[in-house]
C-alpha positions in Angstrom: -5.1 -1.2 4.3 -6.5 -4.0 2.2 -4.3 -6.9 3.5 -3.1 -7.9 6.8 -0.2 -9.9 5.4 1.4 -10.1 2.0 4.3 -12.2 0.9 6.2 -13.5 -2.2 6.6 -17.2 -3.0 6.8 -19.9 -5.6 4.3 -22.8 -5.1 5.7 -26.3 -4.9 4.3 -29.8 -4.1 5.7 -32.6 -1.9 5.3 -36.3 -2.6 6.1 -38.3 0.4 7.0 -41.8 1.3 4.1 -43.4 3.3 6.5 -45.4 5.6 9.6 -44.3 7.3 13.1 -46.0 6.8 12.4 -46.6 3.0 15.2 -45.3 0.8 14.3 -43.5 -2.6 16.0 -46.3 -4.5 13.6 -49.0 -3.3 10.2 -49.5 -5.0 7.6 -48.5 -2.4 4.5 -46.4 -2.0 4.3 -42.5 -2.0 1.5 -40.3 -1.0 0.6 -36.8 -2.3 1.0 -34.4 -4.1 0.6 -32.0 -1.0 0.7 -28.2 -1.4 3.9 -26.8 -0.1 6.5 -24.0 -0.1 7.4 -22.0 3.0 5.7 -18.7 2.2 2.6 -20.5 0.8 2.4 -22.5 4.0 2.7 -19.4 6.1 0.1 -17.5 4.3 -2.4 -20.4 4.2 -2.1 -20.8 7.9 -2.5 -17.1 8.5 -5.7 -17.0 6.3 -7.1 -20.0 8.4 -6.3 -17.9 11.5 -8.6 -15.2 10.2 -6.2 -12.8 8.5 -6.7 -11.2 5.0 -3.7 -12.3 3.0 -2.2 -11.8 -0.5 0.4 -13.9 -2.4 2.6 -12.4 -5.0 5.0 -14.4 -7.2 4.9 -16.7 -10.3 3.5 -20.1 -10.7 3.5 -22.8 -13.5 0.5 -23.7 -15.5 0.4 -27.4 -14.7 -1.9 -29.4 -12.5 0.6 -29.3 -9.5 0.4 -25.5 -9.6 -3.3 -25.9 -9.2 -2.8 -28.1 -6.1 -1.2 -25.2 -4.3 -3.2 -22.2 -5.8 -6.6 -24.0 -5.2 -5.8 -24.7 -1.7 -4.7 -20.9 -1.1 -7.7 -19.6 -2.8 -10.1 -22.0 -1.0 -8.7 -20.7 2.3 -9.3 -17.1 1.4 -5.8 -16.0 0.1 -5.9 -13.5 -2.7 -3.9 -15.0 -5.5 -5.1 -12.8 -8.2 -1.8 -10.9 -8.4 0.3 -14.1 -8.9 1.5 -14.6 -12.5 0.8 -17.9 -14.1 3.5 -18.6 -16.8 2.5 -20.7 -19.8 4.8 -23.6 -20.5 6.4 -23.5 -17.1 6.3 -26.2 -14.4 6.0 -26.5 -10.6 8.8 -27.5 -8.3 8.3 -31.1 -7.1 10.0 -32.3 -3.9 10.1 -36.0 -2.9 10.5 -36.5 0.8 11.2 -39.4 3.0 11.8 -39.9 6.7 14.1 -42.0 8.9 12.7 -43.4 12.1 14.5 -40.7 14.1 12.8 -37.9 12.0 15.8 -37.3 9.7 14.5 -36.0 6.4 15.8 -36.6 2.9 14.7 -34.5 -0.1 14.9 -35.0 -3.9 14.0 -31.8 -5.7 12.9 -31.6 -9.3 12.7 -28.1 -10.8 13.4 -28.3 -14.4 11.6 -25.6 -16.3 10.2 -24.3 -13.1 8.3 -21.0 -13.1 10.3 -19.6 -10.3 13.3 -19.2 -12.7 11.4 -16.5 -14.6 10.5 -14.3 -11.7 11.2 -10.6 -12.4 10.3 -7.1 -11.5 7.3 -7.1 -13.9 5.7 -9.6 -11.6 5.4 -7.2 -8.8 2.8 -4.6 -8.5 4.0 -1.9 -6.2 0.5 -0.6 -5.6 -0.6 -4.0 -4.2 2.5 -4.3 -1.9 1.7 -0.8 -0.5 -1.8 -2.1 0.6 -0.4 -4.5 3.2 -0.1 -4.0 7.0 2.7 -6.6 7.1 5.0 -7.7 4.3 6.8 -11.0 5.0 10.0 -12.2 3.6 11.6 -15.6 3.6 15.3 -16.3 3.6 14.7 -19.4 1.5 13.0 -17.2 -1.2 15.8 -14.5 -0.9 18.4 -17.3 -1.5 16.4 -18.6 -4.5 16.4 -15.1 -5.9 20.1 -14.4 -5.4 20.7 -13.9 -9.1 20.5 -10.3 -10.4 17.0 -10.5 -12.1 15.1 -12.1 -9.3 17.1 -10.1 -6.6 15.9 -6.9 -8.2 12.3 -8.2 -8.0 12.6 -8.9 -4.3 14.2 -5.5 -3.7 11.3 -3.9 -5.6 8.9 -5.6 -3.1 10.9 -4.1 -0.3 11.0 -0.6 -1.7 7.2 -0.8 -2.3 6.4 -1.4 1.4 4.3 1.5 2.8 6.1 3.7 5.3 3.2 2.9 7.7 3.5 -0.9 7.2 5.8 -3.4 9.0 8.2 -6.0 7.7 8.8 -9.5 9.0 11.7 -11.8 8.0 11.9 -15.5 8.5 15.6 -16.3 7.9 14.8 -20.0 6.9 18.0 -20.5 5.1 17.6 -24.2 4.5 21.2 -25.2 4.2 22.1 -22.3 1.9 25.4 -22.2 0.3 25.4 -18.5 -0.5 28.8 -17.2 0.0 27.9 -13.8 1.5 24.6 -14.6 3.1 24.6 -11.6 5.5 25.0 -9.2 2.6 22.2 -10.9 0.8 19.7 -10.4 3.6 21.0 -7.1 5.1 18.6 -4.8 3.4 15.7 -6.9 4.7 17.2 -7.1 8.2 17.5 -3.3 8.1 13.9 -2.7 7.3 12.5 -5.6 9.4 10.3 -4.8 12.5 10.1 -8.5 13.3 12.7 -11.4 12.7 11.8 -15.1 13.3 15.0 -17.2 13.3 15.2 -20.9 14.1 18.0 -22.0 16.4 21.4 -21.5 14.5 20.0 -19.1 12.0 20.3 -16.0 14.1 24.0 -16.5 14.6 24.5 -17.4 11.0 22.7 -14.3 9.9 24.5 -11.9 12.2 27.9 -13.5 12.3 27.9 -13.9 16.1 29.0 -16.8 18.3 25.6 -17.5 19.7 22.0 -17.0 18.8 21.4 -15.2 22.0 24.0 -12.5 21.1 22.5 -12.1 17.7 19.0 -11.7 19.1 20.2 -9.1 21.6 21.9 -7.1 18.9 18.7 -7.0 16.9 16.5 -6.2 19.8 18.8 -3.3 20.7 18.0 -1.8 17.3 14.3 -1.8 18.1 13.3 -5.1 16.4 11.2 -7.9 17.9 13.0 -11.2 17.6 11.3 -14.5 18.1 13.8 -17.3 18.4 12.1 -20.6 17.5 13.5 -23.4 19.7 11.2 -26.3 18.7 10.4 -28.5 21.6 11.7 -25.9 24.0 9.2 -23.3 22.8 10.3 -19.8 21.9 12.2 -16.9 23.3 10.9 -13.4 22.3 13.4 -10.5 22.5 11.7 -7.1 22.9 14.1 -4.3 23.9 15.8 -5.4 27.0 13.0 -7.9 27.8 13.1 -11.7 27.0 9.7 -13.4 27.1 9.5 -17.2 26.9 6.6 -19.3 25.8 6.6 -23.1 26.4 6.1 -25.6 23.6 3.0 -27.7 23.4 3.3 -31.6 23.8 2.1 -33.4 20.7 2.6 -36.7 18.8 4.7 -35.5 15.9 3.8 -36.9 12.4 5.4 -34.4 10.0 7.5 -31.4 11.2 7.5 -29.8 7.7 5.9 -26.3 7.8 6.0 -25.9 11.6 8.4 -22.9 11.4 6.2 -21.3 8.7 3.1 -21.9 10.8 4.8 -20.3 13.8 5.4 -17.2 11.8 1.8 -17.1 10.8 0.7 -17.5 14.4 3.1 -14.9 15.6 1.9 -12.3 13.0 -1.7 -13.2 13.8 -1.0 -12.5 17.5 0.6 -9.1 16.9 -2.3 -8.2 14.6 -4.8 -9.2 17.2 -2.9 -6.9 19.6 -2.2 -9.8 22.1 0.4 -9.4 24.9 3.8 -10.7 23.8 3.6 -13.8 25.9 0.2 -14.6 24.3 1.7 -14.0 20.9 4.4 -16.5 21.5 1.7 -19.0 22.8 -0.3 -18.7 19.7 2.7 -19.0 17.5 3.8 -22.2 19.3 0.3 -23.6 19.0 0.0 -23.0 15.3 3.4 -24.6 14.8 2.7 -27.6 17.0 -0.6 -28.4 15.3 1.1 -28.3 11.9 3.2 -31.3 13.0 0.3 -33.4 13.8 -0.7 -34.3 10.2 1.2 -35.7 7.2 1.8 -33.0 4.6 3.2 -29.5 4.9 -0.1 -27.7 5.2 -2.3 -30.5 6.4 -2.1 -29.6 10.1 -3.4 -26.0 9.5 -6.3 -25.1 11.8 -8.8 -22.3 12.2 -8.6 -19.7 14.9 -11.1 -21.3 17.1 -9.5 -24.7 16.8 -6.1 -23.3 17.8 -7.6 -21.5 20.8 -9.2 -24.8 22.0 -5.8 -26.5 21.7 -4.1 -23.7 23.6 -6.7 -24.1 26.4 -6.4 -27.9 26.7 -3.1 -29.1 25.5 -0.2 -30.0 27.8 2.9 -28.0 27.6 6.6 -29.0 28.1 8.8 -27.1 30.5 11.6 -25.1 29.2 
């Protein structure tokens, strides 16, 4: 197949406060724009890790769109099948941090290209050329309206029978009333699910994440539960593998979960043992947090390997 990983997304940029503890209503410095959006981050990290990647979706025709697409293209992601929409803009997210790491967002998406996404933007033949097709819960929630929903379902229907599907729930405080129904077709087809703590039980309607992960694993799915500073637990059949987190000086945690997904998919594509897959995913996620900006901690495969071999780890 032509691509290792294919996904759908809508580029956005982040403009960030330089200092912590500075409210948005106070005049002070910002830095950016930084390329962002969850599936864009995931695919860029995967490309730097050496995978062949393709991005589908729509983008505006402004300079901020160029910030994201130029970064993806420079790192080797095939963006030739994205649709650039004349007269449409790029989502802009202003971000600030408190001293304790709490984040506040202000999102500006007037006239954003993402609102025009439809089935015409999806080439089924391109989707069928991917070994893995990755879906994000955030994108699924953005596409909850009938027009965009049908476009996402078209992607799902276009996946080759020989290909695999991954799902990162990444609901991002979704207020969708029937979230489980929204994601159910993607859960059913998924071979790999990568929830953060709290998302697994939210997605499956269970009391605990562990119950949800065990239910999914019993159906033959691999489930990687992201636990942040406690590493990750990987459910594979009746087995549970644990990989410790790496100790770092955190600068910006945005994009860590997306980078974890990229590392996990890379490990599976490399045929690594499951414990090593989790190790690579944890490393990719940890490194993303060491720089300001959602993609600025992305490293190449050799750099990630050097980090794995030298960095200290935290006990579970």
